[in-house]
C-alpha positions as CSV (number, residue, x, y, z in Angstrom):
1,M,5.6,5.9,25.3
2,I,9.0,4.5,24.5
3,L,9.5,0.8,25.1
4,S,12.6,-1.2,25.8
5,R,13.3,-4.2,23.5
6,R,12.2,-6.6,26.3
7,E,8.9,-4.7,26.6
8,V,8.5,-4.9,22.9
9,L,8.9,-8.7,22.9
10,A,6.5,-9.0,25.9
11,V,3.9,-7.0,24.1
12,A,4.3,-9.0,20.9
13,S,3.9,-12.3,22.9
14,G,0.7,-11.0,24.4
15,A,-0.6,-10.0,21.0
16,A,0.1,-13.5,19.6
17,I,-2.3,-14.9,22.2
18,A,-4.9,-12.3,21.2
19,A,-4.4,-13.3,17.5
20,K,-5.1,-16.9,18.4
21,L,-8.3,-15.8,20.1
22,L,-9.3,-13.9,17.0
23,M,-8.8,-17.0,14.8
24,R,-10.8,-19.1,17.2
25,H,-13.7,-16.7,17.3
26,G,-13.6,-16.2,13.5
27,F,-14.2,-12.5,13.5
28,A,-13.1,-12.2,9.9
29,A,-16.3,-13.9,8.9
30,E,-18.2,-10.8,9.9
31,S,-17.2,-9.0,6.8
32,R,-19.1,-9.7,3.6
33,T,-16.1,-11.1,1.8
34,P,-16.0,-14.2,-0.4
35,A,-13.4,-16.8,0.4
36,K,-11.9,-16.4,-3.0
37,G,-12.7,-13.4,-5.1
38,R,-13.4,-9.7,-4.8
39,S,-15.3,-7.6,-2.3
40,Y,-15.9,-3.9,-2.3
41,H,-15.6,-1.6,0.7
42,L,-16.2,2.1,1.2
43,S,-14.5,4.4,3.8
44,I,-17.0,7.1,4.8
45,S,-17.3,9.7,7.5
46,V,-20.3,10.5,9.6
47,E,-20.2,14.0,8.0
48,A,-20.7,12.5,4.5
49,L,-23.5,10.2,5.6
50,D,-25.3,13.0,7.4
51,E,-25.0,15.1,4.3
52,D,-26.4,12.4,2.0
53,P,-28.3,9.7,3.9
54,E,-29.4,8.0,0.6
55,L,-25.8,7.3,-0.2
56,L,-26.0,4.0,1.6
57,T,-28.6,2.6,-0.9
58,L,-26.6,4.0,-3.9
59,V,-23.3,2.3,-2.9
60,R,-25.0,-0.9,-1.9
61,D,-26.7,-1.2,-5.2
62,A,-23.4,-0.5,-6.9
63,G,-21.9,-3.5,-5.2
64,V,-20.4,-2.2,-1.9
65,T,-20.7,-4.9,0.8
66,N,-18.7,-3.3,3.6
67,L,-18.8,0.2,5.1
68,W,-16.0,1.6,7.2
69,I,-17.0,4.6,9.4
70,G,-14.5,7.1,10.7
71,G,-14.0,6.9,14.4
72,F,-11.3,8.2,16.7
73,H,-8.9,10.6,15.0
74,Y,-5.5,11.4,16.5
75,G,-6.9,12.3,20.0
76,H,-10.3,13.5,19.0
77,W,-13.8,12.0,19.0
78,V,-14.9,14.2,16.1
79,Y,-18.2,12.4,16.0
80,S,-19.8,10.8,19.0
81,L,-19.9,7.0,19.6
82,D,-23.7,7.3,19.3
83,A,-23.5,8.8,15.9
84,I,-21.0,6.1,14.7
85,Q,-23.3,3.4,16.1
86,T,-26.4,4.9,14.5
87,W,-24.8,4.8,11.0
88,R,-23.3,1.4,11.7
89,K,-26.8,0.1,12.4
90,K,-28.2,1.8,9.3
91,A,-25.5,0.2,7.2
92,E,-26.4,-3.3,8.6
93,A,-30.1,-2.7,8.0
94,A,-29.2,-1.9,4.4
95,G,-27.4,-5.3,4.1
96,M,-23.8,-4.2,4.5
97,A,-21.3,-5.1,7.2
98,A,-20.0,-2.1,9.1
99,H,-16.6,-1.4,10.7
100,V,-14.5,1.5,11.9
101,I,-11.4,3.3,10.8
102,N,-9.3,5.2,13.3
103,I,-6.5,7.6,12.6
104,P,-4.1,7.0,15.5
105,L,-1.2,9.5,15.1
106,G,-2.4,12.2,12.6
107,H,-1.0,13.4,9.3
108,P,1.4,16.3,8.5
109,G,-1.2,18.3,6.8
110,D,-4.9,18.2,5.9
111,A,-5.4,14.8,4.3
112,L,-9.1,14.7,5.1
113,G,-10.8,17.7,3.5
114,S,-13.9,18.3,5.6
115,K,-16.6,20.3,3.8
116,A,-17.9,21.7,7.1
117,G,-14.4,23.1,7.8
118,N,-14.5,22.3,11.5
119,F,-12.7,19.0,11.4
120,P,-9.5,19.2,13.5
121,I,-6.4,18.5,11.4
122,T,-3.9,18.3,14.3
123,P,-3.8,16.3,17.5
124,P,-4.8,18.0,20.8
125,T,-2.3,20.3,22.5
126,H,-1.4,17.8,25.2
127,W,0.1,15.6,22.4
128,K,3.7,16.3,21.6
129,S,5.0,17.5,18.2
130,A,7.5,15.5,16.2
131,M,11.0,16.8,15.4
132,R,12.8,16.5,12.1
133,P,16.6,15.9,11.9
134,D,17.2,19.6,11.5
135,G,15.4,20.4,14.7
136,S,12.2,21.8,13.1
137,T,8.9,20.4,14.3
138,Y,5.6,19.2,12.8
139,V,2.5,17.4,14.0
140,G,1.5,13.8,13.3
141,T,3.3,10.5,12.6
142,S,5.3,10.4,15.8
143,L,4.8,8.3,19.0
144,H,4.8,10.1,22.3
145,S,2.8,9.5,25.4
146,P,-0.2,9.6,25.7
147,A,-1.0,8.6,22.0
148,T,-0.8,4.9,22.5
149,Q,-2.8,5.0,25.8
150,E,-5.6,7.2,24.3
151,N,-5.8,5.0,21.2
152,A,-6.1,1.9,23.3
153,D,-8.9,3.5,25.4
154,A,-10.7,4.5,22.1
155,L,-10.5,0.9,20.8
156,R,-12.0,-0.4,24.1
157,Q,-14.9,2.1,23.7
158,I,-15.4,1.1,20.0
159,A,-15.5,-2.6,21.1
160,T,-18.5,-1.9,23.3
161,L,-20.5,-1.0,20.1
162,G,-20.0,-4.5,18.8
163,V,-17.5,-3.5,16.2
164,R,-15.2,-6.3,15.4
165,R,-12.9,-4.8,12.7
166,V,-10.9,-1.6,12.9
167,F,-8.3,-0.2,10.5
168,L,-5.5,2.3,11.6
169,D,-5.1,4.8,8.8
170,D,-3.5,8.0,7.5
171,D,-1.0,6.4,7.7
172,F,0.1,4.2,10.6
173,R,3.7,5.3,10.2
174,L,6.6,7.2,11.7
175,A,7.6,9.2,8.6
176,Q,6.2,12.4,7.2
177,G,5.7,11.0,3.7
178,P,7.0,8.6,1.0
179,G,10.8,8.5,0.7
180,V,11.4,10.1,4.1
181,I,13.7,8.3,6.6
182,G,11.4,8.6,9.6
183,G,11.4,8.7,13.3
184,C,11.2,11.5,15.7
185,F,14.6,13.2,16.4
186,C,13.5,14.9,19.6
187,P,15.6,14.7,22.8
188,E,13.4,12.1,24.3
189,H,13.7,9.7,21.4
190,K,17.4,10.5,21.0
191,T,18.1,9.5,24.6
192,A,16.1,6.3,24.4
193,F,17.8,5.3,21.1
194,L,21.3,6.0,22.3
195,E,20.8,4.2,25.6
196,R,19.3,1.2,24.0
197,A,22.1,0.9,21.4
198,G,24.9,1.8,23.8
199,Y,25.8,4.7,21.6
200,G,27.2,8.2,22.4
201,E,26.9,11.7,21.0
202,S,29.3,10.9,18.1
203,Q,27.0,8.1,16.9
204,W,24.1,10.5,16.9
205,E,26.0,12.9,14.7
206,E,26.9,10.0,12.5
207,L,23.2,9.1,12.3
208,L,22.2,12.6,11.2
209,D,24.8,12.5,8.5
210,A,23.7,9.1,7.3
211,V,20.1,10.3,7.1
212,R,21.1,13.4,5.1
213,H,23.0,11.3,2.6
214,R,20.8,8.2,2.7
215,H,23.7,5.9,3.7
216,L,22.7,2.6,5.2
217,T,25.3,2.5,7.9
218,P,25.1,0.3,11.0
219,V,23.9,3.3,13.1
220,L,21.2,4.2,10.6
221,R,20.1,0.6,10.5
222,A,19.8,0.6,14.3
223,W,17.8,3.8,14.2
224,V,15.3,2.3,11.6
225,D,15.0,-0.9,13.6
226,F,14.4,1.2,16.8
227,N,11.5,3.0,15.1
228,C,10.1,-0.3,13.7
229,D,10.1,-1.7,17.3
230,L,8.3,1.4,18.5
231,L,5.5,1.2,15.9
232,T,5.1,-2.5,16.2
233,A,4.9,-2.3,20.0
234,C,2.2,0.4,19.7
235,F,0.2,-1.9,17.3
236,R,0.5,-4.9,19.6
237,T,-0.6,-2.8,22.6
238,L,-3.7,-1.7,20.7
239,E,-4.4,-5.3,19.7
240,A,-4.2,-6.4,23.3
241,A,-6.4,-3.5,24.5
242,A,-9.4,-4.8,22.6
243,P,-8.9,-8.5,21.8
244,D,-12.4,-8.8,20.4
245,I,-11.3,-6.5,17.5
246,E,-9.4,-7.6,14.5
247,L,-7.0,-4.7,13.9
248,G,-5.5,-3.7,10.6
249,I,-2.8,-1.4,9.3
250,M,-3.1,0.9,6.4
251,V,0.3,1.3,4.8
252,M,1.6,4.3,2.9
253,Y,2.9,4.2,-0.7
254,L,5.9,1.9,-0.7
255,G,5.8,2.0,3.1
256,A,8.5,0.0,4.7
257,E,11.2,0.0,7.4
258,K,12.4,3.6,6.9
259,A,8.8,4.7,7.8
260,G,8.9,2.5,10.9
261,I,6.8,-0.2,9.2
262,R,8.4,-3.6,9.5
263,L,6.1,-5.2,7.0
264,A,6.7,-8.8,8.1
265,D,5.2,-7.9,11.6
266,Y,1.8,-7.3,10.0
267,A,1.6,-10.4,7.7
268,Q,-1.2,-11.9,9.8
269,S,-3.2,-8.6,10.0
270,L,-5.7,-6.8,7.8
271,F,-3.3,-5.0,5.5
272,R,-4.0,-2.1,3.2
273,V,-1.4,-1.8,0.5
274,G,-0.1,1.6,-0.2
275,E,-0.9,3.6,-3.3
276,L,-0.4,7.3,-4.1
277,M,-1.9,8.6,-7.3
278,F,-5.0,10.3,-5.8
279,N,-5.9,12.7,-8.6
280,D,-6.1,12.8,-12.4
281,E,-2.8,14.7,-12.8
282,A,-0.9,12.1,-10.8
283,F,-2.6,9.0,-12.2
284,A,-2.9,9.9,-15.9
285,P,0.7,9.4,-16.9
286,V,1.7,5.9,-17.7
287,K,4.4,6.0,-14.9
288,G,1.8,7.2,-12.5
289,K,-0.1,4.0,-13.1
290,T,3.0,1.8,-13.0
291,N,4.2,3.4,-9.8
292,E,0.8,2.6,-8.3
293,L,1.0,-1.0,-9.5
294,F,4.6,-1.3,-8.3
295,S,3.8,-0.3,-4.7
296,S,0.8,-2.7,-4.5
297,L,2.9,-5.6,-5.9
298,F,5.6,-4.9,-3.4
299,H,3.3,-4.9,-0.4
300,R,1.6,-8.1,-1.5
301,R,4.9,-9.8,-0.7
302,Y,3.8,-9.5,2.9
303,A,0.0,-9.4,2.8
304,K,-2.2,-12.4,2.5
305,P,-4.6,-11.9,-0.5
306,E,-7.8,-12.5,1.6
307,L,-6.5,-9.9,4.2
308,A,-5.2,-7.4,1.6
309,F,-7.1,-4.2,0.9
310,S,-6.5,-1.6,-1.8
311,E,-6.0,2.1,-1.4
312,T,-8.5,3.1,-4.1
313,T,-8.4,6.7,-3.1
314,A,-9.5,10.1,-4.5
315,F,-8.2,13.2,-2.7
316,P,-9.5,15.8,-2.8
317,A,-12.6,13.9,-3.3
318,N,-13.6,15.4,-6.7
319,L,-10.2,15.5,-8.4
320,L,-10.0,11.8,-9.5
321,S,-12.3,11.1,-12.4
322,A,-14.7,8.1,-12.3
323,S,-12.8,6.5,-15.2
324,N,-9.4,6.8,-13.5
325,M,-10.9,5.4,-10.2
326,A,-12.3,2.5,-12.2
327,A,-8.9,2.0,-13.8
328,K,-7.4,1.7,-10.3
329,L,-9.5,-1.4,-9.7
330,V,-7.3,-3.3,-12.2
331,V,-4.3,-2.8,-9.9
332,S,-6.0,-4.9,-7.2
333,T,-7.0,-7.5,-9.8
334,I,-3.4,-7.9,-11.0
335,C,-2.1,-8.0,-7.5
336,D,-4.7,-10.4,-6.2
337,V,-5.8,-7.9,-3.5
338,R,-9.2,-9.4,-2.6
339,N,-10.7,-6.2,-1.0
340,T,-11.1,-2.9,-2.7
341,M,-11.3,0.0,-0.3
342,F,-12.8,3.2,-1.9
343,M,-11.6,6.2,0.0
344,S,-11.8,10.0,-0.2
345,G,-11.1,11.6,3.2
346,V,-14.1,13.1,5.0
347,R,-16.0,14.1,1.9
348,A,-17.6,11.5,-0.4
349,F,-16.6,11.5,-4.1
350,P,-19.3,12.6,-6.5
351,R,-22.4,10.4,-6.6
352,T,-22.1,10.2,-10.4
353,H,-19.0,8.1,-10.0
354,W,-21.0,5.1,-9.1
355,A,-22.7,4.8,-12.5
356,V,-19.2,4.2,-13.9
357,L,-17.8,2.2,-11.0
358,A,-20.6,-0.3,-10.7
359,P,-20.0,-2.0,-14.1
360,A,-16.2,-1.8,-13.6
361,M,-16.6,-3.4,-10.2
362,K,-18.5,-6.3,-11.7
363,H,-16.0,-6.6,-14.6
364,N,-13.0,-6.8,-12.3
365,A,-14.7,-9.2,-9.9
366,A,-15.2,-11.6,-12.9
367,L,-11.6,-11.2,-14.0
368,H,-10.3,-11.6,-10.5
369,Q,-12.3,-14.9,-10.0
370,K,-10.4,-16.5,-12.8
371,I,-6.9,-15.6,-11.7
372,A,-7.2,-15.4,-7.9
373,G,-4.6,-17.7,-6.2
374,H,-2.5,-18.0,-9.4
375,T,1.0,-16.5,-9.5
376,A,2.2,-14.2,-12.3
377,R,5.4,-15.2,-14.0
378,G,7.7,-13.5,-16.5
379,P,11.2,-12.7,-17.5
380,L,11.1,-9.1,-16.2
381,K,11.5,-9.0,-12.4
382,H,9.9,-6.6,-9.9
383,Y,12.3,-6.2,-7.0
384,W,12.4,-3.7,-4.1
385,G,15.4,-4.5,-2.0
386,E,16.7,-3.6,1.4
387,A,18.4,-0.4,0.4
388,S,15.1,0.8,-1.1
389,R,13.2,-0.1,2.0
390,Y,15.7,1.5,4.4
391,V,17.1,4.6,2.7
392,G,15.6,4.8,-0.8
393,D,13.7,7.8,-2.2
394,D,10.6,5.7,-3.2
395,N,10.9,6.4,-6.9
396,P,10.9,2.9,-8.4
397,F,12.1,1.9,-11.9
398,S,8.5,0.9,-12.7
399,L,7.9,1.8,-16.4
400,F,8.9,-1.7,-17.5
401,L,5.5,-2.9,-16.1
402,A,3.9,-1.2,-19.1
403,S,6.1,-2.8,-21.7
404,G,3.7,-5.6,-22.6
405,I,6.2,-8.2,-21.4
406,P,5.2,-10.4,-18.4
407,F,6.9,-9.9,-15.1
408,E,7.0,-11.5,-11.7
409,V,7.7,-10.3,-8.1
410,T,10.8,-11.5,-6.3
411,D,11.8,-10.9,-2.7
412,Q,15.4,-11.8,-3.6
413,P,17.4,-11.3,-6.8
414,A,16.3,-13.8,-9.4
415,T,18.4,-16.4,-11.1
416,D,17.3,-15.4,-14.6
417,G,15.7,-12.6,-16.6
418,W,16.1,-8.9,-16.1
419,T,15.7,-7.2,-12.7
420,F,14.9,-3.5,-12.7
421,L,16.5,-1.7,-9.7
422,S,15.8,1.5,-8.0
423,D,18.7,3.9,-7.6
424,A,19.2,2.9,-4.0
425,D,19.4,-0.8,-4.8
426,A,21.6,-0.1,-7.8
427,R,24.1,1.8,-5.6
428,S,24.0,-1.2,-3.2
429,A,24.8,-3.5,-6.1
430,L,27.7,-1.3,-7.3
431,A,29.1,-1.3,-3.7
432,G,28.9,-5.0,-3.4
433,G,25.9,-5.1,-1.1
434,L,23.6,-6.8,-3.7
435,A,24.8,-9.6,-5.9
436,S,23.2,-11.2,-9.0
437,P,22.8,-15.0,-8.9
438,G,22.0,-15.0,-12.6
439,T,19.6,-12.1,-13.4
440,V,20.7,-9.0,-15.3
441,F,20.3,-5.9,-13.2
442,V,18.9,-2.9,-15.1
443,T,19.5,0.5,-13.6
444,R,18.8,4.1,-14.5
445,L,22.2,5.1,-13.1
446,P,25.2,5.5,-15.4
447,L,27.8,2.8,-14.6
448,P,31.3,4.0,-13.7
449,H,32.8,1.0,-15.5
450,S,31.6,-2.3,-17.0
451,V,29.9,-4.4,-14.4
452,P,29.0,-8.0,-15.1
453,R,25.3,-8.8,-15.3
454,M,24.4,-5.1,-15.0
455,R,23.3,-2.6,-17.6
456,T,22.1,1.0,-17.8
457,M,18.8,2.0,-19.3
458,P,17.1,5.4,-19.0
459,E,13.6,5.1,-17.7
460,S,12.0,6.4,-21.0
461,W,9.4,4.8,-23.3
462,A,11.8,5.0,-26.3
463,D,14.6,3.1,-24.4
464,L,12.1,0.6,-23.0
465,M,10.7,-0.2,-26.5
466,A,14.2,-0.5,-27.9
467,F,14.9,-3.0,-25.1
468,K,11.7,-4.9,-26.0
469,R,12.8,-5.2,-29.6
470,E,16.2,-6.4,-28.5
471,I,14.9,-9.3,-26.4
472,A,11.9,-10.2,-28.4
473,G,13.7,-13.2,-29.9
474,Q,14.4,-14.6,-26.4
475,L,10.6,-14.7,-25.6
476,Q,9.7,-17.8,-27.5
477,D,8.1,-19.5,-24.5
478,V,6.6,-16.4,-23.0
479,P,3.4,-14.6,-24.2
480,F,3.9,-10.9,-24.8
481,I,2.1,-8.0,-26.5
482,V,3.5,-7.3,-29.9
483,E,2.4,-3.6,-30.2
484,E,4.4,-0.8,-28.6
485,S,1.4,0.7,-26.8
486,P,1.6,1.0,-23.0
487,A,-0.1,-2.1,-21.6
488,V,0.5,-4.5,-18.8
489,C,0.8,-8.2,-19.8
490,D,0.3,-10.3,-16.7
491,W,0.9,-14.0,-17.4
492,Y,-0.5,-16.8,-15.2
493,P,0.9,-20.1,-16.5
494,T,-1.1,-22.3,-14.1
495,A,-4.3,-20.7,-15.3
496,R,-3.2,-20.7,-19.0
497,T,-4.3,-17.1,-19.0
498,V,-2.9,-13.6,-19.7
499,L,-4.5,-10.4,-18.3
500,V,-4.0,-7.4,-20.4
501,W,-4.4,-3.9,-18.9
502,N,-4.7,-1.1,-21.5
503,L,-3.0,2.0,-20.0
504,V,-4.2,4.5,-22.6
505,E,-7.5,6.3,-22.9
506,E,-8.6,4.8,-26.1
507,R,-9.8,1.3,-27.2
508,K,-6.9,-0.9,-28.4
509,T,-6.7,-4.1,-30.3
510,L,-3.6,-5.8,-29.0
511,T,-1.8,-9.0,-30.2
512,I,-0.6,-11.6,-27.8
513,K,2.2,-13.6,-29.4
514,L,3.3,-17.0,-28.0
515,A,5.9,-18.9,-30.0
516,E,4.5,-19.1,-33.5
517,T,0.9,-18.4,-32.6
518,S,-0.9,-15.0,-32.1
519,R,-4.2,-14.0,-30.5
520,S,-5.9,-10.6,-30.7
521,V,-7.8,-9.0,-27.9
522,V,-9.9,-5.8,-27.8
523,V,-9.4,-3.8,-24.6
524,E,-11.5,-0.8,-23.6
525,P,-9.8,2.4,-22.5
526,L,-7.9,2.0,-19.1
527,S,-9.6,-1.4,-18.7
528,A,-8.5,-5.0,-18.7
529,A,-9.3,-8.2,-20.5
530,L,-8.3,-11.9,-20.3
531,V,-6.9,-14.1,-23.0
532,D,-7.6,-17.7,-21.9
533,N,-6.6,-21.1,-23.0
534,L,-3.0,-20.3,-23.8
535,V,-1.0,-23.5,-24.5
C-alpha cells in the first residue's frame, strides 16, 4: 500500500486519538516495570518454550518480569494463536507479564535461527519482493500490499487474546541493513515517488546517482522523506487497527531516516534502541562496545526512558558469552534505558547464562536506581547529525567514549568542548552545511586546509590517549579517569556521581581525579561501579 501525503496525515491524526485512549486506559501499567528503575524482559519463541518448559521458572528466578512471545511473522502464523495464548497464560501463572512480538516485514536473511529448521525465513509468495537501486531483488524490509493489511488483521486477532503490548521487530525498517540508504526502487514505488514530488525521469536518475555517492541532494532528501512517510503511515495504520494494543517499534543499529525511520514519529511509543554486536567477535573489541553504546545514546535522544528497551541480543544464540551479555547491561544503565530486552532469535541462549546474568542484573538495577533521571555531562560531545542520519555509512567516531573523559549527548552542535564527527557529518561541515557555535569538531578525515574550530584525529587508541594528555590540564572542574585503560567515565553532576565502566576483561583499580582530589575505585572485568559524593 502506497499512501499519499494527505492519507499519511489522516492516518496520523487517527492514531493520535488511539494514543489518547491508550493513555486513558493505562495499558502500560500491565507490564511489571517500576516507575523509576530497571526491569528485565525476555523475547522467546513458542519453539524454545516447547523445547524447555522449565525455562519460565529459571528466567523468573533470575529476575525476568516480562515475557515477549513471538507471534505473526512476515505473513506467517508459524505458531497458532492457541499456542501463543497457552504460553502467555503459563507465564502469567509464573508471575510474569506476557506480551507479543511480531515481525511485520521480514529480514533479508535468516535472523531467527530455528533449531527445528522449519521456520520460514521469507514472506509468502503473494508478498512482493523489494528492489535495490541496481534492479536486483531481495525479500523483506519493503512495503507492498498486502503487508500492512495482513499485519493489521494479525494485530486484531492478537488483541482477542487479551494481549495489550506488541513490538514490531527485525527490524521495522525500509533498508536492508545499517548504513544502507533504503526504500524499494521498484517501478511501483518509483511512480508513486515521482508523482508525489512532481519529478520526472531525470530526477530519478539524479536520485540513483545521489544514492550511489551518498550525496544529500534535494531529490535524495525527498526520497528519504517519502519512505519515512510510508513507514510511519504503516505504523499508524497498525495502531488504529487494534487501539487496545500499545504498539512499539524495534529500531535497528543507528536506525534513522535513511532506513525509513523518522525517529521523532515514535517518541511516544515503546521504543527499542538499536544495537549490533551480537557475538563475541563483534562485541569484544573496545570499539565494538563503544559503537554499541553510541547507537543506544543516539536513540535515547528520541525515546522516553520509561518506554525505552535495550537490544541485548545474542545471535546465533550460543555465540555471545554470558560475560559479554552481562556487559551489555551496562549500556542500558549508562543510557537510562529502563527496560532490558534479552533476545536471541527463535532459539534460547544457553541455560547456563542465567547463573552469570542474574547477579549482573541485580547489580545494574542497583546502579541504575541511583542515576535514573540524571543527565550525563562532559566536555566530549556525542553528536550524530543530519548527514549521518540521511546518507552516512553508520560507522561512528565512537572510541572517545572509552577515553575515561566524561561526555554528553547533543542534538545540535555544542557551544563548547570537543564534538566527534562521523565522516558524513565532517563532510557536511567542510561543505558549510554544519557550523560550529563554539565546539571544536574532531574528524577522522584529513582536512584539505586549515579549518577554524576543526581538527583531524585518527580513531586510534594511541591518538586518543595523546589527545587526553593534551587536554588534561583543561579538566580541572571535570572528573576523569587518570589511567590510560579503556573505560567509560559517565558523570552525573546533579547526582554528584560518576559511573565507571571497565571495558577490559580483567579487574582494574582506576583513579578518578577532580581538581586536586583523587578517588580510587575497583571495577570488575567488563562491569561498572559508582563513585559517589563527588563535590
